[in-house]
C-alpha positions as YAML, in Angstrom:
chain: A
units: angstrom
residues:
- id: 1
  name: MET
  ca: [-62.12, 88.68, -49.98]
- id: 2
  name: ARG
  ca: [-59.88, 85.99, -47.91]
- id: 3
  name: ASN
  ca: [-62.47, 86.22, -44.92]
- id: 4
  name: ILE
  ca: [-64.88, 85.34, -47.27]
- id: 5
  name: ILE
  ca: [-63.95, 82.23, -47.20]
- id: 6
  name: ILE
  ca: [-62.52, 81.77, -44.27]
- id: 7
  name: ALA
  ca: [-66.17, 81.76, -42.36]
- id: 8
  name: THR
  ca: [-67.75, 79.70, -45.14]
- id: 9
  name: LEU
  ca: [-65.09, 76.84, -44.71]
- id: 10
  name: LEU
  ca: [-65.29, 77.42, -40.70]
- id: 11
  name: LEU
  ca: [-69.54, 77.60, -40.81]
- id: 12
  name: SER
  ca: [-69.23, 74.88, -43.20]
- id: 13
  name: GLY
  ca: [-67.19, 72.99, -40.22]
- id: 14
  name: GLY
  ca: [-63.95, 73.10, -41.57]
- id: 15
  name: LEU
  ca: [-62.65, 73.65, -38.13]
- id: 16
  name: MET
  ca: [-65.49, 70.61, -36.39]
- id: 17
  name: ALA
  ca: [-62.07, 68.39, -37.21]
- id: 18
  name: ALA
  ca: [-60.19, 69.58, -34.80]
- id: 19
  name: ASP
  ca: [-62.13, 68.32, -32.14]
- id: 20
  name: SER
  ca: [-59.98, 65.92, -30.00]
- id: 21
  name: VAL
  ca: [-62.92, 63.74, -29.13]
- id: 22
  name: GLN
  ca: [-65.73, 62.97, -30.93]
- id: 23
  name: ALA
  ca: [-69.02, 61.21, -30.27]
- id: 24
  name: ASN
  ca: [-69.09, 58.25, -33.50]
- id: 25
  name: SER
  ca: [-72.02, 56.76, -34.68]
- id: 26
  name: ALA
  ca: [-72.21, 53.99, -31.97]
- id: 27
  name: GLY
  ca: [-72.95, 56.80, -29.53]
- id: 28
  name: GLY
  ca: [-69.34, 55.74, -28.01]
- id: 29
  name: PHE
  ca: [-66.45, 58.17, -28.57]
- id: 30
  name: ALA
  ca: [-63.73, 58.26, -31.03]
- id: 31
  name: LYS
  ca: [-60.51, 58.02, -29.96]
- id: 32
  name: SER
  ca: [-58.35, 61.77, -29.73]
- id: 33
  name: ILE
  ca: [-55.05, 61.72, -32.73]
- id: 34
  name: ASP
  ca: [-51.85, 63.15, -30.71]
- id: 35
  name: GLY
  ca: [-51.06, 66.17, -32.60]
- id: 36
  name: ALA
  ca: [-47.57, 66.67, -31.05]
- id: 37
  name: ALA
  ca: [-46.80, 62.24, -32.12]
- id: 38
  name: PHE
  ca: [-48.40, 63.06, -35.35]
- id: 39
  name: TYR
  ca: [-46.36, 66.09, -36.18]
- id: 40
  name: LYS
  ca: [-42.96, 64.63, -35.45]
- id: 41
  name: GLN
  ca: [-43.85, 61.22, -37.24]
- id: 42
  name: GLN
  ca: [-45.24, 63.10, -40.47]
- id: 43
  name: CYS
  ca: [-43.72, 67.17, -40.31]
- id: 44
  name: SER
  ca: [-40.85, 67.49, -38.25]
- id: 45
  name: ASN
  ca: [-38.50, 66.02, -40.75]
- id: 46
  name: CYS
  ca: [-39.19, 69.39, -43.17]
- id: 47
  name: HIS
  ca: [-40.32, 71.85, -40.50]
- id: 48
  name: GLY
  ca: [-38.20, 71.02, -37.66]
- id: 49
  name: ASP
  ca: [-38.68, 69.63, -34.28]
- id: 50
  name: ARG
  ca: [-40.50, 73.19, -33.35]
- id: 51
  name: GLY
  ca: [-42.10, 74.07, -36.16]
- id: 52
  name: GLU
  ca: [-38.85, 76.73, -36.54]
- id: 53
  name: LYS
  ca: [-37.88, 75.19, -40.02]
- id: 54
  name: ALA
  ca: [-39.21, 77.20, -43.33]
- id: 55
  name: PRO
  ca: [-38.87, 75.36, -46.35]
- id: 56
  name: GLY
  ca: [-37.91, 77.02, -49.12]
- id: 57
  name: LYS
  ca: [-39.55, 80.72, -49.03]
- id: 58
  name: THR
  ca: [-42.00, 79.85, -46.13]
- id: 59
  name: ALA
  ca: [-42.31, 81.23, -42.38]
- id: 60
  name: PRO
  ca: [-41.82, 79.08, -40.16]
- id: 61
  name: LEU
  ca: [-45.30, 77.21, -38.62]
- id: 62
  name: ALA
  ca: [-44.47, 77.80, -35.13]
- id: 63
  name: GLY
  ca: [-47.32, 79.72, -33.18]
- id: 64
  name: ARG
  ca: [-49.39, 80.65, -36.31]
- id: 65
  name: ASP
  ca: [-53.41, 80.35, -36.02]
- id: 66
  name: ALA
  ca: [-54.78, 77.16, -36.04]
- id: 67
  name: THR
  ca: [-57.70, 77.62, -38.04]
- id: 68
  name: ILE
  ca: [-55.31, 79.47, -41.21]
- id: 69
  name: LEU
  ca: [-53.29, 75.73, -40.51]
- id: 70
  name: ALA
  ca: [-56.01, 73.66, -40.76]
- id: 71
  name: LEU
  ca: [-57.23, 75.30, -44.11]
- id: 72
  name: THR
  ca: [-53.31, 75.26, -45.60]
- id: 73
  name: ILE
  ca: [-53.01, 72.35, -44.58]
- id: 74
  name: ARG
  ca: [-56.72, 70.91, -46.28]
- id: 75
  name: ALA
  ca: [-55.66, 73.16, -49.18]
- id: 76
  name: TYR
  ca: [-52.70, 71.00, -50.05]
- id: 77
  name: ARG
  ca: [-54.08, 67.42, -49.29]
- id: 78
  name: ASP
  ca: [-57.49, 68.46, -51.82]
- id: 79
  name: GLN
  ca: [-55.11, 70.21, -54.70]
- id: 80
  name: SER
  ca: [-55.58, 68.85, -58.24]
- id: 81
  name: ASN
  ca: [-53.00, 68.25, -60.66]
- id: 82
  name: ASP
  ca: [-54.57, 69.84, -62.98]
- id: 83
  name: ILE
  ca: [-55.16, 73.17, -61.40]
- id: 84
  name: GLY
  ca: [-53.22, 73.48, -57.80]
- id: 85
  name: SER
  ca: [-54.25, 74.32, -54.71]
- id: 86
  name: TYR
  ca: [-57.79, 76.17, -54.67]
- id: 87
  name: THR
  ca: [-56.82, 78.64, -52.58]
- id: 88
  name: MET
  ca: [-54.19, 81.93, -51.62]
- id: 89
  name: HIS
  ca: [-51.57, 78.79, -51.45]
- id: 90
  name: LYS
  ca: [-49.28, 77.91, -54.30]
- id: 91
  name: SER
  ca: [-49.57, 74.29, -55.70]
- id: 92
  name: SER
  ca: [-47.04, 72.22, -53.81]
- id: 93
  name: GLN
  ca: [-46.34, 68.10, -55.33]
- id: 94
  name: MET
  ca: [-44.30, 67.75, -52.22]
- id: 95
  name: MET
  ca: [-47.04, 68.95, -49.74]
- id: 96
  name: LYS
  ca: [-49.83, 67.32, -51.82]
- id: 97
  name: ASP
  ca: [-47.99, 63.66, -51.10]
- id: 98
  name: ALA
  ca: [-47.37, 64.25, -47.43]
- id: 99
  name: THR
  ca: [-50.91, 65.27, -46.55]
- id: 100
  name: VAL
  ca: [-53.03, 63.38, -49.51]
- id: 101
  name: ASN
  ca: [-53.74, 60.82, -46.87]
- id: 102
  name: LEU
  ca: [-55.11, 62.97, -44.19]
- id: 103
  name: SER
  ca: [-58.46, 62.98, -42.77]
- id: 104
  name: ASP
  ca: [-60.09, 66.32, -41.27]
- id: 105
  name: ARG
  ca: [-59.27, 64.99, -37.69]
- id: 106
  name: HIS
  ca: [-55.85, 64.62, -38.66]
- id: 107
  name: ILE
  ca: [-55.43, 67.94, -39.99]
- id: 108
  name: GLY
  ca: [-57.30, 69.11, -37.14]
- id: 109
  name: ALA
  ca: [-55.16, 67.35, -34.44]
- id: 110
  name: LEU
  ca: [-52.18, 69.01, -35.99]
- id: 111
  name: ALA
  ca: [-53.04, 72.30, -36.54]
- id: 112
  name: LYS
  ca: [-53.52, 72.88, -32.67]
- id: 113
  name: TYR
  ca: [-50.41, 71.05, -32.00]
- id: 114
  name: ILE
  ca: [-48.56, 73.29, -34.46]
- id: 115
  name: SER
  ca: [-50.31, 76.72, -33.16]
- id: 116
  name: SER
  ca: [-49.48, 76.34, -29.63]
- id: 117
  name: LEU
  ca: [-45.68, 75.72, -30.07]
- id: 118
  name: GLN
  ca: [-43.24, 78.40, -29.58]
...
């Protein structure tokens, strides 16, 4: 079931936001997002400079698959206050607050960067 959900989200453009350069409607190119700088600003306080910290019962983030990371971050961002997260992840108000204003492009850049960490 998990693979079906992931495949469906990918086919619907789940990681298209991970592209570092995207064409905009005017035919130009959107400015790329620096995943490293954004991670340091938004995530390193809890997860460590290299994704090595594991708050609560979570495993460290460093080196995880970028697709799974992007889907997880999106799930936290999109969770409903009434029913919690709609995927296999538990709801987390802290993560919802941290991700609520992230665009899909920001999430893609973060996922790529975190995946590259060792």
